[in-house]
N, C-alpha and C positions, 0 to 999 in steps of 0.2 A: 616069659612070652616068646612064642617061636617068631623069628624074623630072619631076615636075609642080611647081608652085607657084602660090599666088594672088598675083595683082597688083592693086591698087587704085589709081586716080587718084581722089584725094580732093577733097571738095567744093570746096576752095580752088582747085585747079588747074583744075577742070571751071569754075568760076565765071570764072577768068582766062583761058580759051580755050587751055590747054595740052594737051587731049588729044592733038591731033595730033603735037604735039612731043614727048610722052611715047612714043606708039606709034612713031614714027620712030626714036628711040633704042632701042627694043626690038628693032625690025627690023634695025638696023644693027648690032646685037650678037647677030645669030641665035638670038634668043630668039623662038621660035615661038609664035604665039597660037593656041590650040586651042579657046577658047571667049571670048565677051565679051558684055557687056551693060551698059545704064546701069540704075542702082537708085537710089530715094530713100528710105534706111532711116527708118523712125521711130525714136523713142529707144528702146522696147523692142528692136526688132531691133538696133540698134547694142549695146546692153547685152548682149545675147546673144552677139553675135560677140565682143565684148570681155570676156567674162565672167571669163576668166583674170586679168584686171587688176582685178576687183571690189574689192580691198583697198586698190589703190593710190590715193595722193592725186589722180592726175589722172585717174580714172576717170570722175567726174562731166563735167568739162571736155571731156574726149575725146569721150564718147558725145553730149554735146551738140552738139559740132562735126561729129561724123559724120552726125549726123540733121539737120544745117543745110541741106542741098542735095543734089543728085543727084552721084553718084559712078559711076566706070566700073569695073566688076569683071572680071579676066580670069583666064583659066587659061592659063598659060606651060609650054611642054614643051622639054626638051633635056638635053643632057648637063650635068650638075651645075648645073641652071638656078636652084637656090635660091641658092647662093652667087655665081653670075654675076650674077643679078638684084640681090642685096644689095649686091654691089661698084658695079654701076651706080647704085643709088639712092643711095649715100652713107649715110654715119653719121645716125643719128637726129637729132641735134643738127647742124644745118646748118653751124653755125660750125665744127664738127670735121670736116665732111665733106670728102673729097679733091677737089681741083680737077677739073673736067669731070663731077661726079656730077650727077644730077638735083637732089637736095636742095641743093648748093652753089650752083647756078645758079638755082634757082627757089623755093626755100623762103623763107618770111617769117618764121616762129617755129619753135619746137621741136614744136609740135602741127600748125601748118599747113606740113607739110614734103612737101606734093605727093603724095607716093606711100606706098604700105604694099607689104610683101612677107613672106611666111611665113619664119620662121626656121629650120625643121626640117622633115622630111619628115612627122612626125606632126602638126604644127601645120598643114601644108599640105593633109594629108588632111582635116581638121576644116574648115579655111576654105574649101577648095574646094566639100565637100559642104554648107556654110551657104549658097552662093549658087548652085550649079548641079547638076542631076542628071545622069545618066549619058547621056542623050538630047541634053543641050546640050554636050557636049564631043566635039569632032571627032577622031576616031582616024586 
């Protein structure tokens, strides 16, 4: 099934010069980029994006981290793109991620884990609309 997902190259990866490496891996796995831009979220914007996690103990540190520097946000499109991208990313805890995944190879801790991806079609719809309007997405 053709679908879309949001992908984020997080501030830690941007700071470490990993944008090209992540994009190279997306393209090598036939994940089509249909929108992309660099953003620098302020704290309130990061809190809005991660509002689903408001009650979680990591909410404060996560939103502080995500507003600590620029990030690259992208819309990916393709057959079963949510699952395929999540597989390429690897487990949230990089120590549990499979060999060859982005997080296993580049993450430095559970929060600074290089990339983010939507976990379901409903989440993807919200997350994509948080950063992109319909004119910014190439059909």
